[in-house]
matplotlib code that plots the C-alpha trace (Angstrom):
import matplotlib.pyplot as plt

x = [27.7, 26.0, 22.9, 22.6, 22.8, 19.9, 17.8, 18.0, 16.0, 18.3, 16.1, 16.3, 12.5, 11.7, 8.5, 10.4, 13.0, 10.3, 8.7, 12.1, 12.8, 9.3, 9.9, 13.3, 11.9, 9.1, 11.8, 13.7, 10.6, 9.8, 13.3, 13.1, 9.7, 11.0, 14.2, 12.4, 9.8, 6.1, 6.5, 9.1, 7.1, 4.1, 6.1, 7.3, 3.8, 2.5, 5.2, 4.4, 0.7, 0.9, 3.0, 1.8, 0.7, 4.1, 6.0, 4.0, 4.4, 8.2, 8.2, 6.3, 8.1, 11.2, 9.6, 7.8, 11.0, 12.9, 13.0, 12.5, 9.4, 7.8, 6.3, 4.6, 3.2, 1.4, 0.4, -3.2, -2.6, -0.6, -3.2, -6.3, -5.0, -1.6, -1.4, -3.9, -2.4, 1.1, -0.2, -1.9, 1.4, 3.4, 1.0, 0.8, 4.6, 4.9, 1.8, 2.3, 1.1, 1.4, 2.7, -0.5, 0.1, 3.7, 2.5, 0.0, 2.7, 5.1, 2.4, 1.8, 5.5, 5.4, 2.3, 3.8, 7.0, 4.9, 2.9, 6.1, 7.3, 4.0, 4.0, 7.8, 8.9, 12.6, 13.4, 16.2, 13.7, 11.7, 14.9, 15.6, 12.1, 12.6, 15.8, 13.9, 11.3, 13.9, 15.6, 12.2, 11.2, 14.6, 14.3, 10.9, 12.0, 14.9, 12.3, 9.8, 9.3, 12.0, 15.4, 18.6, 19.4, 15.8, 15.5, 18.6, 17.2, 13.9, 15.6, 17.6, 14.3, 12.7, 15.7, 15.6, 11.9, 12.3, 15.3, 13.3, 10.3, 12.5, 14.3, 10.9, 9.7, 12.9, 12.5, 9.0, 10.0, 12.9, 10.8, 8.2, 10.7, 12.6, 9.3, 8.2, 11.5, 11.2, 7.7, 8.6, 11.3, 8.9, 6.3, 8.7, 9.7, 6.0, 5.6, 8.6, 7.0, 3.9, 3.4, 5.8, 4.9, 1.2, 1.8, 4.1, 1.5, -1.2, 0.7, 1.8, -1.8, -2.9, -0.2, -1.3, -4.9, -4.1, -2.1, -5.0, -7.5, -5.3, -5.1, -8.8, -9.6, -7.6, -9.9, -13.3, -13.2, -15.5, -13.9, -14.0, -13.0, -9.5, -7.2, -6.7, -3.6, -1.3, -0.6, -4.4, -4.8, -4.8, -1.1, -0.2, -1.9, -0.2, 3.2, 2.9, 1.3, 2.7, 5.6, 7.4, 7.5, 8.2, 11.1, 12.4, 15.5, 15.9, 17.2, 14.8, 11.8, 12.8, 13.2, 9.7, 8.3, 10.0, 8.6, 5.1, 5.5, 6.6, 3.7, 1.2, 2.7, 4.2, 3.0, -0.7, -1.1, 0.7, -1.6, -4.6, -3.2, -3.1, 0.2, -0.5, 2.1, 5.4, 4.5, 5.7, 3.5, 0.8, 2.6, 5.7, 3.8, 2.1, 5.6, 7.0, 4.0, 4.7, 8.4, 7.9, 5.3, 7.8, 10.6, 8.3, 7.6, 11.4, 12.2, 9.4, 10.5, 14.0, 12.6, 10.5, 13.5, 15.4, 12.8, 12.8, 9.8, 10.4, 8.2, 6.8, 4.1, 0.6, -2.3, -2.1, -5.9, -7.0, -3.9, -4.4, -2.0, -1.0, -2.1, 1.5, 2.0, -0.7, 1.4, 3.9, 1.2, -1.0, 2.0, 3.3, -0.2, -0.3, 3.0, 1.8, -1.5, 0.2, 2.7, 0.3, -2.7, -4.7, -7.1, -7.3, -9.8, -10.0, -12.9, -13.2, -15.5, -17.0, -18.9, -22.4, -23.3, -20.0, -20.2, -23.4, -21.6, -18.8, -21.3, -23.4, -20.7, -17.6, -14.3, -13.6, -16.8, -16.0, -12.6, -14.1, -16.3, -13.4, -11.4, -14.3, -15.1, -11.4, -11.5, -14.7, -13.2, -9.9, -11.4, -13.7, -10.8, -8.4, -4.9, -3.6, -5.7, -4.6, -6.6, -5.7, -7.0, -7.5, -8.4, -11.0, -13.8, -12.7, -10.9, -9.5, -9.2, -7.0, -8.5, -5.8, -6.6, -10.2, -12.2, -15.1, -18.1, -16.2, -15.1, -18.7, -19.9, -17.2, -18.3, -22.0, -20.9, -18.8, -21.6, -23.9, -21.3, -21.0, -24.8, -24.9, -22.2, -23.1, -20.8, -20.5, -19.8, -19.9, -21.9, -24.3, -24.6, -25.0, -25.0, -25.9, -23.5, -23.7, -21.1, -21.1, -18.7, -17.1, -15.6, -13.1, -11.1, -7.7, -8.3, -4.7, -4.1, -0.6, -1.3, -2.6, -4.2, -6.5, -7.8, -8.4, -10.2, -12.6, -13.3, -13.9, -16.4, -18.2, -18.3, -19.8, -22.5, -23.2, -23.7, -25.8, -27.9, -29.0, -25.9, -25.6, -24.9, -22.1, -21.5, -18.9, -17.2]
y = [24.4, 25.2, 26.7, 23.6, 21.3, 23.1, 23.0, 19.2, 17.1, 15.2, 12.0, 9.8, 10.0, 9.7, 11.7, 14.5, 14.6, 14.7, 17.7, 19.4, 18.8, 20.0, 23.2, 23.7, 23.2, 25.8, 28.3, 27.7, 28.4, 31.5, 32.8, 32.5, 34.3, 37.0, 37.5, 39.7, 42.4, 42.1, 43.9, 41.5, 38.5, 40.0, 40.5, 36.9, 35.6, 37.8, 36.5, 32.9, 33.4, 35.0, 32.2, 29.2, 27.2, 27.7, 26.8, 23.6, 22.6, 23.0, 20.9, 18.0, 18.1, 17.2, 14.2, 12.9, 13.0, 10.9, 7.1, 6.3, 8.5, 8.0, 4.6, 5.8, 9.1, 10.0, 13.3, 12.4, 11.8, 15.0, 17.2, 15.7, 15.0, 16.5, 19.8, 21.6, 20.2, 21.4, 25.0, 24.9, 23.7, 26.5, 29.2, 27.8, 27.8, 31.5, 32.9, 32.1, 34.8, 33.5, 30.7, 28.6, 28.7, 27.4, 24.4, 23.5, 24.1, 21.7, 19.1, 19.5, 18.9, 15.7, 14.5, 15.2, 13.3, 10.3, 10.3, 10.4, 7.4, 5.5, 6.1, 5.5, 8.9, 9.1, 12.1, 13.1, 13.7, 16.0, 17.9, 18.2, 19.6, 22.0, 23.2, 23.9, 25.8, 27.9, 28.9, 29.7, 31.9, 33.6, 34.6, 36.1, 38.0, 39.6, 41.2, 42.1, 45.4, 44.6, 46.3, 44.3, 44.0, 43.3, 40.7, 38.9, 39.0, 37.6, 34.9, 33.8, 33.8, 31.5, 29.2, 28.9, 28.1, 25.4, 23.9, 23.8, 22.1, 19.5, 18.8, 18.2, 16.0, 14.0, 13.1, 11.8, 10.1, 8.2, 7.1, 5.6, 4.2, 2.4, 1.1, -0.1, -1.8, -3.7, -4.7, -5.8, -8.1, -9.3, -10.1, -12.1, -14.0, -14.7, -15.9, -18.2, -19.6, -20.9, -24.7, -25.0, -28.6, -27.9, -24.8, -26.7, -29.3, -26.7, -24.8, -27.9, -29.0, -25.5, -25.7, -29.2, -28.1, -25.3, -27.5, -30.0, -27.3, -26.2, -29.7, -30.3, -27.0, -27.9, -30.8, -29.4, -25.6, -23.7, -21.9, -18.5, -19.7, -18.8, -20.9, -19.9, -17.9, -19.2, -15.7, -15.3, -18.8, -19.6, -20.5, -17.4, -15.0, -16.7, -16.5, -12.8, -11.7, -14.1, -16.1, -12.8, -12.2, -15.8, -16.3, -12.7, -12.1, -15.9, -16.2, -19.2, -16.9, -14.9, -18.1, -19.2, -15.8, -16.1, -19.6, -18.3, -15.5, -17.9, -20.2, -17.3, -15.2, -17.9, -21.4, -20.7, -18.6, -21.3, -24.0, -22.0, -21.9, -25.7, -26.4, -24.1, -23.7, -22.4, -23.3, -26.3, -29.4, -29.7, -32.6, -30.5, -27.6, -29.8, -31.2, -27.7, -26.9, -30.0, -29.3, -25.8, -26.9, -29.6, -26.9, -24.7, -27.6, -28.3, -24.7, -24.4, -27.5, -25.9, -22.7, -24.5, -26.6, -23.4, -22.4, -23.6, -23.3, -20.7, -19.3, -16.0, -13.4, -14.3, -13.0, -15.3, -15.7, -16.1, -17.2, -14.8, -12.0, -9.5, -5.9, -4.7, -6.4, -4.4, -1.5, -3.9, -6.0, -3.1, -1.0, -3.8, -4.4, -0.6, -0.9, -4.0, -2.5, 0.7, -1.1, -3.6, -1.2, -3.7, -3.4, -4.8, -4.3, -4.4, -5.7, -4.4, -6.7, -6.0, -8.7, -7.3, -6.8, -8.4, -6.5, -8.3, -11.7, -10.6, -9.3, -12.5, -15.2, -13.4, -12.7, -16.5, -16.9, -13.9, -15.3, -18.6, -16.6, -14.6, -17.8, -19.4, -16.2, -15.9, -19.5, -18.9, -15.8, -17.5, -20.6, -18.4, -16.6, -17.6, -18.6, -15.4, -13.1, -11.8, -11.9, -9.7, -9.3, -5.5, -5.0, -6.2, -7.8, -6.2, -8.1, -6.9, -8.8, -7.8, -9.2, -9.2, -8.7, -7.8, -4.8, -3.1, -5.2, -8.5, -7.3, -6.5, -9.9, -11.5, -9.5, -10.6, -14.2, -13.9, -12.4, -15.2, -17.8, -16.2, -16.2, -19.9, -21.0, -22.4, -20.7, -22.6, -21.8, -24.9, -23.1, -21.6, -24.0, -22.7, -19.0, -17.2, -14.4, -11.7, -9.1, -5.7, -5.3, -2.2, -2.5, -0.2, -0.6, 0.9, 4.1, 5.2, 7.0, 6.1, 6.3, 3.0, 4.8, 6.5, 3.2, 1.8, 5.0, 4.6, 1.0, 2.2, 4.8, 2.1, -0.1, 2.7, 3.1, -0.7, -0.5, 2.7, 1.0, -1.8, -4.1, -7.6, -6.1, -5.0, -1.5, -0.4, 3.0]
z = [27.7, 31.0, 29.3, 27.0, 30.1, 31.7, 28.5, 28.1, 30.6, 32.9, 32.7, 29.6, 29.3, 25.5, 25.9, 27.7, 25.0, 22.3, 24.0, 24.2, 20.5, 19.6, 21.6, 20.0, 16.5, 17.2, 18.3, 15.1, 13.0, 15.1, 14.7, 10.9, 10.7, 13.0, 11.0, 8.4, 8.7, 7.9, 4.6, 3.3, 4.4, 2.6, -0.6, -0.5, 0.1, -2.8, -5.2, -4.3, -4.5, -8.0, -9.4, -7.4, -10.4, -12.2, -9.0, -8.4, -12.1, -11.8, -8.6, -10.0, -13.4, -11.4, -9.7, -12.8, -14.8, -12.2, -12.8, -9.1, -8.7, -12.1, -11.5, -8.4, -9.8, -13.1, -14.7, -14.0, -10.2, -10.0, -11.7, -10.1, -6.5, -5.7, -7.5, -5.2, -2.0, -3.1, -3.7, -0.2, 1.3, -0.3, 0.8, 4.3, 4.6, 3.7, 5.5, 9.2, 11.6, 15.1, 17.3, 16.8, 13.1, 13.6, 15.6, 12.8, 10.2, 12.0, 12.2, 8.4, 7.6, 9.8, 7.9, 4.5, 5.4, 6.5, 3.3, 1.2, 3.1, 2.6, -1.2, -1.4, -2.7, -1.8, 0.3, -1.9, -4.7, -2.5, -1.7, -5.4, -6.0, -3.1, -4.7, -7.9, -5.9, -4.1, -7.4, -9.0, -6.1, -5.9, -9.6, -9.1, -6.0, -8.0, -10.3, -7.6, -5.9, -3.4, -3.9, -4.3, -0.5, 0.5, -2.3, -1.0, 2.6, 1.3, -0.6, 2.5, 4.4, 1.8, 1.8, 5.7, 5.6, 3.0, 4.9, 8.1, 6.3, 4.7, 8.0, 9.7, 6.8, 6.8, 10.5, 9.9, 6.6, 8.2, 11.1, 8.8, 6.3, 9.1, 10.6, 7.1, 6.5, 9.8, 8.9, 5.4, 6.8, 9.6, 7.0, 4.9, 8.0, 8.6, 5.0, 5.4, 8.6, 6.9, 6.3, 3.4, 2.5, 2.3, 0.2, -2.1, -2.8, -3.2, -5.9, -7.7, -7.9, -9.1, -11.9, -12.9, -12.9, -15.3, -17.7, -17.8, -18.5, -21.5, -22.9, -22.4, -24.0, -27.1, -27.8, -26.6, -26.9, -29.2, -32.2, -30.5, -27.0, -25.8, -23.7, -20.1, -19.4, -16.6, -15.2, -14.6, -13.0, -9.3, -9.5, -11.5, -9.1, -6.1, -7.8, -8.4, -5.2, -2.6, -4.3, -4.8, -1.1, -0.1, -2.5, -2.6, -4.7, -5.6, -9.2, -9.8, -9.2, -12.3, -14.3, -13.4, -14.3, -17.7, -18.3, -17.4, -19.9, -22.7, -22.0, -22.2, -25.0, -27.3, -26.6, -26.1, -29.3, -31.3, -29.9, -31.0, -34.5, -34.5, -36.3, -39.3, -42.1, -40.8, -37.2, -35.1, -35.3, -32.7, -30.9, -30.7, -29.3, -26.6, -25.8, -25.2, -23.0, -20.9, -20.7, -19.5, -16.9, -15.7, -15.6, -13.5, -11.1, -10.8, -10.1, -7.6, -5.7, -5.5, -4.1, -1.5, -0.6, 0.2, 2.8, 6.4, 8.7, 11.3, 14.1, 13.3, 14.0, 12.9, 15.0, 18.0, 18.4, 14.8, 13.0, 10.1, 9.1, 11.7, 11.0, 11.1, 7.7, 6.1, 4.8, 3.2, 1.5, 0.2, -0.7, -2.9, -4.4, -5.3, -7.1, -9.0, -9.9, -11.1, -13.2, -14.7, -15.0, -13.0, -10.1, -6.6, -3.8, 0.0, 2.1, 5.7, 7.8, 11.1, 13.1, 13.9, 17.6, 18.8, 22.0, 22.9, 22.4, 24.7, 27.3, 27.3, 26.9, 28.2, 26.4, 26.1, 24.1, 22.0, 21.3, 20.1, 17.7, 16.4, 15.7, 13.8, 11.9, 10.8, 9.6, 7.6, 5.9, 5.2, 3.7, 1.5, -0.1, -2.8, -1.9, -3.6, -1.4, 2.0, 5.2, 8.2, 11.8, 11.5, 15.2, 17.7, 15.7, 12.4, 9.6, 6.3, 3.1, 0.2, -3.0, -5.7, -9.3, -8.5, -9.7, -8.0, -9.2, -8.7, -5.2, -4.3, -5.5, -3.4, -0.4, -0.9, -1.2, 1.9, 3.8, 2.8, 3.8, 7.3, 7.7, 6.7, 9.1, 12.5, 15.0, 18.2, 21.8, 24.1, 26.8, 24.3, 21.5, 17.9, 17.2, 14.0, 13.2, 10.5, 9.3, 7.8, 4.9, 3.3, -0.2, -1.8, -5.0, -5.8, -7.9, -8.5, -5.2, -4.1, -0.3, 1.1, 4.0, 1.6, 0.3, 3.8, 4.8, 1.8, 2.9, 6.4, 5.3, 3.2, 6.2, 8.3, 5.6, 5.8, 9.5, 9.3, 6.7, 9.0, 9.2, 7.6, 4.2, 1.8, 0.6, -2.0, -1.9]

ax = plt.figure().add_subplot(projection="3d")
ax.plot(x, y, z, "-o")
ax.set_aspect("equal")
plt.show()
């Protein structure tokens, strides 16, 4: 008891406690590595190195077979992106030589845990995979050059290392999961705090516009022309990407989704057939379309009526989304894109020479430019897209349901709109502002940080290429 009281800092300083915990963890790692001789460690490393591919295959077969992890992973992602990293992790875990290696190894476990949290791989699945790995390694040790006793000692050594690694990962995983859960709820509160009456009318108008386009298309379309699908309309995109957050878990949301599916999959194909034999007459089909649209309007009104305006956390200067909501939004878009086999893109914008504006007109002048810039960007985007203040003079736009070429076209159009806009500072009059834009499109990688990093590198290329331009990764 007395030795424990001396080891723990007397002050409740979080940083001090973190240092103590880090030192304690390092001692635990060192104790495990010191518990066996160099020959045994070498034999374990050789066994793992010789069968690394089979071990990694066994690990990922566990994850891919699970219903929770399956939607977030695929055989292609595992083989092209994750397999190599897993082999590197295994060898790193079993080939530590000195205290410096242990510090790096501990940092690696923390990073792995954070990645698992970002891509929503439940930690219990990682533990299940680790159990498979321990069993596989134990079987190989039993038929290695080690005798029975030495093989048992080596197996215990491997189990202790895996347990320490999972413990370290779990700490980082839970910190990120808890932070993400808080941000998810904060983002939902922010969504609820928008101008509900304005959004209600906007979406009612979008729904009406779609139904009118269908009816006009029935009379004036060319023979090969298809009718517009509701799911791909402005209303449909808003419903999937923002309505799901705004009205989370509400039963009426599912009923609206079902009505949209019936309109797209049943009613529109029948309308194209024009009341052929065995099908309802054209007036009956139009009547069903109008009834379903009216039902969607009614359900939508009920959902908006459930929502009360609340104060919440947009960026206080620009009134666009706060950066802390970014993991929640992009994480959800990754799940949608993976499930629907669709694409989405991000734009990372940086105001060119913004420091010169601050230096010449002060921070108040810079703030006025930032507010106007955010307004231009927001007004240039669809209601289904997301605009964030990313930091300083940087903004990030999530373009839903948008592939690479279309995203680059949006970026070029946005850059031109920024060039045309007359920014104004009272003490300086009109200013001409330009922006550099980096474009990245979701390519299947489950970690949202990877996508943002690609956009950031594209933005760097745009700035290095002379600014006032768009570059796609």
